[in-house]
N, C-alpha and C positions, 0 to 999 in steps of 0.2 A: 476237259479231263473226264474220262468215263470212270466213275468211282466204283460202281457195281454193275457187272455185265452178265445178264441172263442167269441170275442166281435163283436156284430152287432149293429150298430147305424144308424138312419136316422134322419137328422136334417131338419125339414120343413122350407121352405123359409118364411122369414118375422118374425120368432119367436126368442125369447131369450131362448136358450136351455142350461140347466145346467148339467154339469158333476160333480156329487157329490160323494165324498169319502174321507176317511181318508188319511193322508200322507202315500205314498207308495202303494195306491190302484191301481195305473196304469193310473191315469189321464194324467200326463205329457207325459208318453210313448205313449198313444193314440193320444194326440195332436201332438207329434213329428212325428208320422206316417202320420197324415193328412198333415203335412207340408213338408214331404219328407226328414226329418232329421233323422228318425229312420226307418229302413227297416223291414217290417213284414216278419216273416218266412213262413207265409201262408196267403191266402186271398187277398182281394183287398180293396183299399181305393179310392173312387171316390169323387172328389171335383169339384163342378160347372160343372159336366158332364164329367170330364176327370179323367182317372186313374192316380194316382199320380206317381207311380213308372215308368210308361212308358211315361207320358206326363206332367212332373212336371211343366214346364214353363207355359203351357196353363192352367193347373189346378189351379195354384196359381196366375194367372194374375190378378184376381179380388178378391184377398184375402189380408186382412191386419191382422197382428198378433202381439201379445205380448207373447213371449215364453221365459220362464226361466228369467234370469236377464238381461234386456237390457243394452247394453254398449254404453257409449257416450264418446266424447272427452271433458274431464272436463275443459280443458284450453280454449275451444272455446265457443261461445255463443250458446244458444238453437237454434237460427235461423240458424247459420252456420252449426250446427250439422244436421239439417233437410236438408239443401242444399246438404251437402256431402252424407248423407245416401240415399237420394232420387236419387242421380246421379248414384248409383250402378244399379238401375233398369230402369232408363229412365229419360229424362228431365222433370223437374217440374217447373211450372211458379211461379214467386214471388207472384202472386195473389192467387194461390192455397195454398202456404205455409202460407200466411197471413190468409186465410180462416180457415185452420185447427188450427192455433194458437188461433184464436178467439173461435173456437168451443170448444177447451179444456180448455179455461180460462187462457191462458198464456200471453195475451195481456199486454204490459207494462214491461214484464220481458224477452221477447224473445231475447233481445240484451245483457242480462246479461250472464256471464260465467256460465256454468253448475255446476261448483264446488260450486257456491253460492246457488244452488237450494236445497230446502228441499226434503225429500223423496217423498212427495206428488207431488211436481212440476216435479220431475224426472218421476213419473208415468204418469203425464199428457203429458210430452214430448214424452214418449214412445207411448202413445195413438195417439198423433199427427203424429208421424212417421207411425203408422199403418194405419192412415186415408189418408195419402198422395196419394196413388194410386187410390183413389175413389173406394174402394172395395164394392162388393155386400155382402161379408161374412167377418165378423170380428171374429177372434179367440183370446180369452184372457185367458191365463194360470194364475190363481190365481190373478186377477187384483187388489184385495184389500190387498194383502200380504204385511205386514210391515207398512201399513198406520195407522195413528192415527184415532180416531173416526170421526173427522171432514173430514179428507181425504177420509175415507171410504164412508161417506155420499156424498161428492162431486163426487167421482168416480161413485157411484151408480146412482146419478141423471144424470150424463153425459151419461152413458150407456143407461138409459131409454130414454133420449132425442134423442140419435142417432137412436135408433130403431123406435121411434115415428115419428121423423121429417124427417129422411133420408130413412126410410124403410129398414134398414140393417137387415140381418140375423146375429145373434150374438150367438156364442157358447162360453161359459165360464166354467172354472173349478173352484171348490171351495171345501174346507173341512168344510165350515160353512153352516149348514142348514138354518140359519137365512138369509144369503145372497141370496141363491137361492130362498127362499120363497118370498123375496121382489123384485126379478128381473125376475124370469123365469116363462114361461108359461108351459114348459115341461122339465122333467129332466130324467137323467139316473143315477142310483146309482151303483157305482163300489165297490167291496169288494175283496181284494186279486186278482185283475186282472180280475174278472168275473163280468158281469152285473147281479145284483140281482133285479133290478126294472127299468122299463122304462114306461113313460106315462105322461099324463097331471098332473101338480102339484096338481090340485083339487082331483085327485084320491088318492094321498098320505094322504090327510086330511080325506077322506072317510074311508080309511083303518085304520087310527088312531082312528077314532071316534067309 
């Protein structure tokens, strides 16, 4: 099965870029290649100026990501999870952990065990982990997947605030047109592993009208 076929993407700095397609369209495979977890059989993937397969550490040094289902230690607190997970890549100050906890709206619950967290709180904890290294680029694979309407709204507002106030470049995948319409300035549409459209979101509305 050819998961991704002759895909070419360019994500402009400072934008929220949407990768839109049905389940199985190749979105997660494409993101896996960007993160060096899936190796392409041909072509190159450059992230922050570095080719991922040859210089993965440098390429991902300024990247935060939520990819597939984030795993946490349920018997530990959210705070302790962030301490442990951040230690895998480098020392992180208590001040930085406190900062990201506030950014994602987990203040007051960061000392609670993760097993007591709702699905929405787990999603916010995953976002906090992605923000710890102070990334320039944030990659989010289906960030609203499994959330209730309130959780979807909160996640959407947080993503917009991150882009607006921190100037992050954000690439997110979704199978929901309504989600990319409310978040993204530019999109690429995948169908059966191939790109069928790429451009400003405004151009899709012009095509539909």
